[in-house]
C-alpha positions in Angstrom: -44.4 16.3 3.2 -42.8 19.2 1.6 -44.4 22.5 2.1 -45.6 24.0 -1.0 -45.1 27.6 -1.9 -48.2 29.5 -2.6 -48.5 30.2 -6.2 -48.2 33.9 -7.1 -51.2 35.5 -8.9 -51.5 38.6 -11.1 -52.2 40.7 -8.0 -48.9 39.9 -6.4 -47.1 40.7 -9.7 -48.8 44.2 -9.8 -47.9 44.8 -6.2 -44.2 44.0 -6.9 -44.1 46.1 -9.9 -45.5 49.1 -8.2 -43.0 48.8 -5.3 -40.2 48.6 -8.0 -41.7 51.6 -9.7 -41.6 53.7 -6.5 -38.1 52.7 -5.7 -36.9 53.8 -9.0 -38.9 57.1 -9.1 -37.8 58.0 -5.5 -34.1 57.3 -6.6 -34.0 55.1 -3.6 -32.0 52.3 -5.9 -29.4 53.7 -8.1 -30.0 52.8 -11.7 -26.3 52.8 -12.5 -25.5 50.6 -9.4 -28.4 48.2 -10.5 -27.0 47.8 -14.0 -23.5 47.3 -12.7 -24.6 44.6 -10.3 -26.6 43.0 -13.0 -23.9 43.1 -15.4 -21.3 41.4 -12.9 -23.9 38.8 -11.9 -24.1 37.9 -15.7 -20.4 37.8 -16.1 -20.0 35.4 -13.0 -22.9 33.4 -14.1 -21.7 32.8 -17.6 -18.2 32.2 -16.3 -19.5 29.5 -13.8 -21.5 27.7 -16.5 -18.5 27.5 -18.7 -16.4 26.2 -15.9 -19.1 23.7 -15.0 -19.6 22.5 -18.4 -15.8 22.1 -19.0 -15.8 20.0 -15.6 -18.8 17.9 -16.8 -17.1 17.1 -20.2 -13.8 16.2 -18.4 -15.6 13.8 -16.1 -17.5 12.3 -19.0 -14.3 11.7 -20.9 -12.5 10.1 -18.0 -15.4 7.9 -17.3 -15.6 6.8 -20.9 -11.8 5.9 -20.7 -12.6 3.4 -17.9 -14.9 1.5 -20.2 -12.1 1.1 -23.0 -12.1 -2.5 -22.6 -15.8 -3.3 -22.7 -16.6 -5.4 -25.8 -19.7 -3.6 -27.0 -18.9 0.0 -26.1 -15.1 -0.1 -26.3 -14.6 0.6 -29.9 -16.9 3.7 -29.6 -14.8 5.0 -26.8 -11.8 4.6 -28.7 -13.2 6.5 -31.6 -14.1 9.3 -29.1 -10.6 9.3 -27.5 -9.0 9.3 -31.1 -11.0 12.4 -31.9 -10.1 14.2 -28.9 -6.5 13.5 -29.2 -6.7 14.8 -32.8 -8.3 17.9 -31.8 -5.6 18.7 -29.1 -3.0 18.5 -31.9 
């Protein structure tokens, strides 16, 4: 059996928000550094998402090309391949 994480309740959220509030008011965490780190995190997250989506699309197109000779889905695969070739020109 997997261990289940205890559910967070409203009290836990209040404690966490108070802790963050104390950190910001005492200047323990630099707001500028925090914004910079969050910006970079967002940039890398979006770049990774785009690269991952491109890999998935390429793998899907490659897998579809393997089914080119199958009677039922062969014509559909040919149509997709032709539209991809037209968009590359």
